[in-house]
C-alpha positions in Angstrom: -67.6 -147.4 102.1 -66.9 -150.9 103.5 -67.8 -153.9 101.6 -68.4 -157.4 102.5 -67.1 -159.7 99.5 -67.3 -163.2 101.3 -70.3 -164.3 98.9 -68.7 -163.6 95.8 -65.3 -164.7 97.0 -67.1 -168.1 98.2 -69.0 -168.5 94.9 -65.9 -167.7 92.9 -63.4 -170.0 94.6 -66.2 -172.8 94.6 -66.9 -172.7 91.0 -63.5 -172.0 89.9 -62.0 -175.1 91.8 -65.0 -177.1 90.9 -64.5 -176.1 87.0 -60.7 -177.1 87.2 -61.1 -180.4 89.3 -64.0 -181.3 87.2 -61.9 -181.3 84.2 -59.2 -183.3 85.8 -61.5 -185.9 86.9 -62.9 -186.3 83.6 -59.4 -186.5 82.1 -58.6 -189.2 84.5 -61.6 -191.2 83.4 -63.9 -190.6 86.6 -67.1 -188.6 86.8 -66.8 -184.9 87.1 -69.1 -185.0 90.2 -66.0 -186.7 92.1 -63.9 -183.6 91.2 -66.9 -181.1 92.3 -66.6 -182.9 95.7 -63.0 -182.7 96.1 -63.2 -179.1 95.1 -65.6 -178.7 98.2 -63.3 -180.4 100.5 -60.6 -178.4 99.4 -62.2 -175.1 100.2 -63.7 -176.4 103.4 -62.4 -176.0 106.9 -60.7 -179.1 107.3 -58.0 -178.1 104.5 -55.2 -175.9 104.6 -54.8 -172.5 102.7 -58.1 -170.7 101.2 -61.1 -171.2 103.7 -64.6 -170.2 102.6 -66.8 -168.2 104.6 -68.3 -171.2 106.3 -71.9 -169.6 106.8 -72.2 -168.8 103.4 -71.0 -171.9 102.2 -73.2 -174.0 104.1 -76.2 -172.0 102.6 -74.8 -172.4 99.4 -74.4 -176.1 99.9 -78.1 -176.5 100.8 -78.9 -174.8 97.7 -76.8 -177.2 95.7 -78.4 -180.4 97.5 -81.7 -178.9 96.6 -80.6 -178.6 93.1 -79.4 -182.0 92.7 -82.5 -183.3 94.1 -84.2 -181.5 91.6 -82.1 -182.7 89.1 -82.5 -186.4 89.7 -86.5 -185.9 90.2 -86.4 -185.0 86.3 -84.5 -188.0 85.4 -86.6 -190.3 87.9 -88.2 -193.3 86.1 -90.9 -195.3 87.7 -90.0 -198.5 85.6 -86.4 -198.2 86.9 -87.8 -198.0 90.5 -89.8 -201.2 89.9 -86.8 -203.1 88.4 -85.0 -202.6 91.7 -87.9 -202.7 93.9 -86.5 -206.1 95.9 -83.6 -204.0 97.2 -85.2 -200.6 97.5 -88.3 -201.2 99.3 -86.7 -203.0 102.3 -83.9 -200.7 102.3 -86.3 -197.8 102.6 -88.1 -199.3 105.6 -84.8 -199.6 107.6 -84.0 -196.1 106.5 -87.2 -194.8 107.7 -86.9 -197.1 111.1 -83.6 -195.9 111.7 -84.2 -192.2 111.0 -87.4 -192.5 113.4 -85.3 -194.2 116.0 -82.7 -191.7 116.0 -85.5 -188.9 116.3 -87.3 -190.7 119.1 -85.2 -193.8 120.7 -88.3 -194.8 122.7 -90.3 -195.5 119.7 -91.6 -199.0 119.0 -91.6 -200.1 115.3 -93.9 -203.0 114.1 -93.3 -204.0 110.5 -95.6 -206.2 108.4 -94.1 -207.7 105.6 -95.6 -209.8 102.1 -92.6 -212.3 101.8 -90.7 -214.4 104.3 -87.2 -213.2 102.5 -88.3 -209.5 103.3 -89.2 -211.0 107.2 -85.9 -212.6 107.4 -84.0 -209.6 106.1 -86.0 -207.1 108.5 -85.6 -209.5 111.4 -81.6 -209.8 110.6 -81.6 -205.8 110.8 -83.1 -205.8 114.1 -85.2 -202.6 113.5 -88.0 -203.8 115.4 -90.9 -206.4 115.8 -91.5 -208.0 112.4 -94.4 -210.2 111.3 -95.2 -212.2 108.0 -98.9 -212.6 106.9 -101.7 -211.3 108.6 -102.2 -214.1 111.1 -98.8 -213.8 112.3 -99.3 -210.0 112.6 -102.7 -210.3 114.5 -101.3 -212.7 117.2 -98.3 -210.8 117.6 -99.9 -207.7 118.0 -102.4 -209.0 120.2 -99.5 -210.2 122.6 -97.5 -207.0 122.0 -100.6 -205.1 123.4 -101.5 -207.6 126.4 -97.7 -207.5 127.3 -97.5 -204.0 127.1 -100.5 -202.7 128.7 -101.5 -205.6 131.4 -100.5 -204.6 134.8 -97.8 -207.5 135.8 -98.6 -209.8 138.4 -95.3 -208.9 140.1 -96.3 -205.8 141.2 -98.8 -207.0 143.7 
């Protein structure tokens, strides 16, 4: 009877190498996570020697990312997030805008900020049209809509 043991060998190699390199990283006074990452690279297709089954390893890595996100969610603290909101909120806005642009390059991004500092930061990133305050937003959006949907006189 023919058996496919790629799942078992992939898991055994990944856990074994992660265990060894995790211990080595801890002995070098760096986080064990670094050892785990090096283990993943070592059994991947970009390195010589044993190469895990790519399809199986890819599926297992997706499960690993889900478990990692679950672990981060368990340690999530709203107080910690509020302490770094000046950095996190503009960074999150930039990341969402860039993701939207990647998925649809023709998308137009319009943002309204609550502080002049946030407005300067987002304008320097060049992610879209940025307005500060309600009055500037109203004037800017009106001009934007009129410019976008009014037929140009040059088309006569």
